[in-house]
N, C-alpha and C positions, 0 to 999 in steps of 0.2 A: 613574432608577427602582430600588430594591430588588430586588436578585438574587433577596430570596426570592419577590417579586412573578411572577416570569416563568413561573412554572407555571398562574398564571390568564389567559395569551393564547390565545386562540383565533384557527386557521388560519380566514380568512373565505373561502378560494380553496377549501378544502376542505369546506365546508358544502355540505349537499346541499337542494336545494329542500324545504320542510316543515320538519316540527320535530326541532331538534337539540338533546339534552339532554347537559349535564356534571354530574357531581357534585362537591362538594368539600366537606372537613372542614377547616373554620377554627380553631386554635388559637391558643394566645397568640402563637406564631411569627407569624400573620401579622398581626394585630394592630400587633406590635413594628416592622413596616413603616411604620407610617404614623406614628410617633413615640407621644410620653408620651399612654397612655390611663390616664382615669377606673376602670378595673378590671385586675386581675390576672391571674386565670385566665377563660378564654373556653373554648366545648367548642358549634363551631357546625355543625348541617349545613345546607349550602346546595344548593338545585339551580338552575342557569341552563336554561332554555329558550330557542331562539333559534328563532323560526320565518322563513324565508328565503323571500321571494317577491319572484324579481328583484332587484333592487336597494336592498329596503328590506327590514329584518330588526328583525321586534319581539323585545326581549330580557324575557325576564320572570324574575325571582329570587325565590327561597323561601329565607328562611334559618328556622330552629329551631333552638334550643338553651340555653342559659346561661353567665349572664356572672358573675363575684365583684362586686358593689357594696359599698360602706359605708352602712349605715343613717343616715339624714341625725339621726336623732334619738339612736341610740344609737352613731353611730361605728363598730357590729361592723357585720363580713364576713360577708354572704349570698349565696345565690344566687340571683339574678332570671332567671326563664324569659320567652324573647325569642319571638315569632313576628313575623318582616318579610316585607314583599312589596314591590317594586319595580318597575316596567313604565317600559322607554322603547323607543322607534324609532330604530335608526341606518339612515342612508342614506348613499347616496353624492354627494359633491359636489366641488367643483372646492377647500375648502379645510376644516380642520377646524374646529368650533363647535359648541359646546355652550351656547350662550348660553339657550337654550331648555332645560328639563328634562324636557320629555317627546320632546324630537328630538335626538339628536349627529348629524351629519355630519361626514364622514370622507372624504379624501381617493381619490378615485378607484383608486389604486394602493397603499391600506395594504391589507399582505399579514395583520396580525394586529390584534385587539382586544385589548386588556387586560382583561377583566371586575374586576379587584383592588377598583377603585375604588367600583365598583357597588358589589359585596356589601359591600364597607366603609359603606357611604351605608345601605344597606336596614337592617341591624345597627344603626348608631349611632341609624338614626331608629326603631328599636322599643324602644331602653331610655326607661324613662318618666322627665320631667323631674324625681317627686321620687323619690326613692333610699327606699322605706319596705320591710321586712322583713315580709313579709306573715304571719306569725306574730304577731310585734309589732301591726300593724294589727288584726289578729283579737283580742288582747289588751284593745286600747285600745278597741274596739267593745263587748266583754262591759264594762268599766268603766263606760262611756256609757248603759248599760243599766243599771243597779246606780242604785237610788235614792241621790239626795246625803244623807249625814247633816248636819245642820246643827248644829254648839255649840249647848247651849240657852243659855251665856253671850252669844253672838252676837245670840239671838233676843232676848233683855233689852235689851241695848244699842239696838239695832236699835227695840225698841220706844220706848226714850227720846228717842231721835233722832225719830221719827215725833211724838210727844209735843212736842219741842220746837219741831220745824215747824209745827204746828197752832195 
């Protein structure tokens, strides 16, 4: 694991019963630890709440901030606001298993759990599929509201076509 991501390790044996809160600021260096990204700038505030109840821990992540994306239509950069949420359960077991997206089983002797992957997923899932600058989308809506002006020459040609078909 990239050593930049070590600061997202949570010492499980130090957690108290009840809710434990951890706050992080995710910048571009965080995302660079995961390889090539579709954005160049990032500023995300993340809150991780881990509620411990015996051998079971509920992990609740909230992310809020913005990343710079390229508009799909204009290829110009814009800042996309993001708001993400991810919830999963951690449970002790004999061996590590993350096949179920809602439950992660970790070995009994696991001293730390790194939440970096979960934070990454929460942010990436909050990025819209279509990258459209909201300002450009507003301009597009305004253009759609305007009545379409048709060149009178086209209207005459359309009449000729209709006369020919009847």
